[in-house]
C-alpha positions in Angstrom: -100.9 95.4 248.2 -103.4 96.8 250.7 -100.9 99.5 251.5 -100.6 100.4 247.9 -104.3 100.7 247.5 -104.5 102.9 250.5 -101.7 105.1 249.1 -103.6 105.3 245.8 -106.8 106.3 247.6 -104.9 109.0 249.6 -103.2 110.2 246.5 -106.6 110.4 244.7 -108.1 112.4 247.7 -105.1 114.8 247.7 -105.4 115.2 243.9 -109.1 116.0 244.2 -108.5 118.5 246.9 -105.8 120.2 244.8 -108.2 120.4 241.9 -110.9 121.9 244.1 -108.5 124.4 245.5 -107.3 125.3 242.0 -110.9 125.9 240.8 -111.6 128.0 243.9 -108.5 130.1 243.2 -109.4 130.5 239.6 -113.0 131.6 240.5 -111.7 133.9 243.1 -109.2 135.4 240.7 -111.8 135.9 238.0 -114.2 137.5 240.5 -111.4 139.8 241.8 -110.4 140.8 238.2 -114.1 141.6 237.3 -114.5 143.7 240.4 -111.2 145.5 239.8 -112.2 146.2 236.2 -115.6 147.5 237.3 -114.0 149.7 240.0 -111.6 151.2 237.4 -114.5 152.0 235.0 -116.4 153.7 237.8 -116.4 157.5 238.1 -118.1 157.7 241.5 -116.2 158.8 244.7 -113.8 156.1 245.9 -114.4 156.9 249.6 -116.4 158.9 252.1 -114.8 161.8 254.0 -114.7 162.6 257.7 -115.0 166.3 256.8 -118.5 165.6 255.3 -119.8 164.1 258.5 -123.3 165.0 259.6 -124.3 164.5 263.3 -127.7 164.1 264.9 -127.5 163.7 268.7 -130.1 161.8 270.7 -132.4 164.1 272.8 -132.8 161.7 275.7 -129.8 159.5 276.5 -130.4 156.0 277.5 -129.6 155.0 281.1 -126.3 153.2 281.4 -126.2 149.6 282.8 -124.2 148.7 285.8 -120.8 147.5 284.8 -121.1 144.3 286.9 -124.3 143.4 285.0 -122.8 143.7 281.5 -123.4 140.9 279.0 -121.9 140.6 275.5 -124.2 142.0 272.8 -127.1 142.9 275.1 -126.6 146.7 275.7 -126.1 149.2 272.8 -124.9 152.7 272.8 -127.1 155.7 271.9 -125.7 156.4 268.4 -124.6 154.6 265.2 -122.8 155.6 262.1 -124.4 155.0 258.7 -122.9 155.4 255.2 -124.7 154.4 252.1 -123.2 153.4 248.7 -124.9 153.1 245.3 -123.6 152.3 241.8 -124.6 155.7 240.5 -123.4 158.0 243.3 -120.7 155.9 245.2 -120.3 156.7 248.9 -122.8 159.0 250.4 -122.4 161.5 253.2 -121.5 159.7 256.5 -124.1 160.3 259.3 -124.0 159.7 263.0 -127.5 159.5 264.4 -129.5 157.9 267.2 -129.5 154.1 267.1 -132.4 152.7 265.1 -133.4 149.4 263.4 -132.4 148.8 259.8 -135.2 148.7 257.2 -134.7 145.9 254.7 -136.8 144.6 251.9 -137.5 140.8 252.1 -135.6 140.4 248.9 -132.5 142.2 250.1 -129.4 140.4 248.9 -127.9 140.0 252.3 -130.8 137.7 253.3 -130.5 135.4 250.2 -126.8 135.4 249.3 -125.2 136.4 252.6 -123.5 139.4 250.9 -122.0 140.9 254.0 -118.9 141.4 256.0 -118.0 142.7 259.5 -115.1 143.5 261.7 -114.7 143.9 265.5 -112.5 146.2 267.5 -112.5 147.4 271.1 -112.3 150.8 272.8 -110.4 150.7 276.1 -110.6 153.3 278.9 -107.2 153.3 280.6 -106.5 154.1 284.2 -105.7 157.6 283.1 -109.2 158.0 281.7 -108.0 158.1 278.1 -110.0 156.0 275.6 -107.8 154.0 273.1 -108.4 151.7 270.1 -106.1 148.7 269.6 -104.6 148.6 266.0 -107.7 149.9 264.2 -105.7 150.2 261.0 -105.4 146.3 260.9 -109.2 146.1 261.1 -109.6 148.5 258.2 -107.1 146.5 256.1 -108.9 143.3 256.7 -112.3 144.9 256.0 -111.0 146.3 252.7 -109.4 143.0 251.8 -112.7 141.2 252.4 -114.7 143.8 250.5 -112.4 143.2 247.5 -113.0 139.5 247.6 -116.7 140.0 247.9 -116.9 142.5 245.1 -118.0 145.2 247.5 -116.7 148.8 247.4 -113.4 149.8 249.1 -112.9 152.9 251.2 -110.2 155.0 252.9 -109.4 153.2 256.2 -108.0 156.3 257.8 -111.3 158.2 257.1 -113.3 155.4 258.7 -111.1 155.4 261.8 -111.7 159.1 262.2 -115.4 158.5 262.0 -115.3 155.7 264.5 -113.3 157.9 266.9 -115.9 160.6 266.6 -118.7 158.1 267.2 -116.9 156.9 270.4 -116.3 160.5 271.4 -120.1 161.2 271.3 -120.8 157.9 273.1 -117.8 158.1 275.4 -120.0 157.6 278.5 -120.7 154.1 277.2 -117.0 153.2 277.5 -116.9 151.5 280.9 -114.2 152.1 283.5 -112.5 148.8 283.6 -111.0 147.2 286.7 -109.4 143.9 287.7 -112.8 142.9 289.1 -114.8 144.0 286.1 -112.6 144.1 282.9 -114.8 145.6 280.3 -114.5 147.4 276.9 -116.7 149.0 274.3 -117.1 146.7 271.3 -117.2 148.4 267.9 -118.8 146.4 265.0 -118.3 147.8 261.5 -120.7 145.9 259.1 -121.2 146.1 255.4 -124.3 144.5 253.9 -125.8 144.2 250.4 -129.3 145.7 250.3 -130.2 145.5 246.7 -133.8 144.3 246.1 -133.1 141.5 243.7 -133.2 137.7 244.2 -130.6 137.0 241.6 -126.8 136.7 241.5 -125.3 139.7 239.8 -122.1 141.6 239.8 -122.3 144.1 242.8 -120.7 146.9 240.9 -123.3 146.7 238.1 -126.6 146.4 240.0 -126.1 146.2 243.7 -126.6 148.8 246.4 -124.6 148.5 249.6 -125.1 149.9 253.0 -122.1 150.4 255.4 -123.4 150.5 258.9 -121.5 150.8 262.2 -123.0 150.1 265.6 -121.6 150.0 269.1 -122.5 147.7 271.9 -121.1 146.9 275.3 -118.9 143.9 275.8 -118.1 142.1 279.0 -114.8 140.3 278.9 
């Protein structure tokens, strides 16, 4: 009898989990449909373009740290890539400019509802001196998939890869020469955050403004 009671309890737990999962799937499906509908009704540009890139180079480059002293997330390259998005205008002109702090209002949605996403990829300098990225197309796919689930705008992954490559080209001196003693790479962190000034849950496509920001920092592996 005790075994039957235990089986009933387990069955009940499994049933509850199934119901919860079903509710989550329904909510996710409704959210995705709403975002898809809003995207279809939008007339703003669907993606930024590499050909529109504007570049501002730093006047005094930062001194590079010794490879042996590298620590994950401590050192940052001289430049970053910023691309803004708004409901009315869509994706703005991509800009590469000197690294600087972000300016956020205390009511920015990312601070209250965690409306954000990020990816991580690495730039490797081979023994031949050539810098390579490892499967960046997969990072772009995951980033777009996450953006869709979060009701955030999508973009052309190939265009962003071109922009990332240009950013790395400008900051190529920050890509360390790796060796068996000091295996290092340059870590690239594409990040999208909601910066709308509103402490209220709303559909992003209706009221939210988003800021797509990329920054590079040195990674010690």
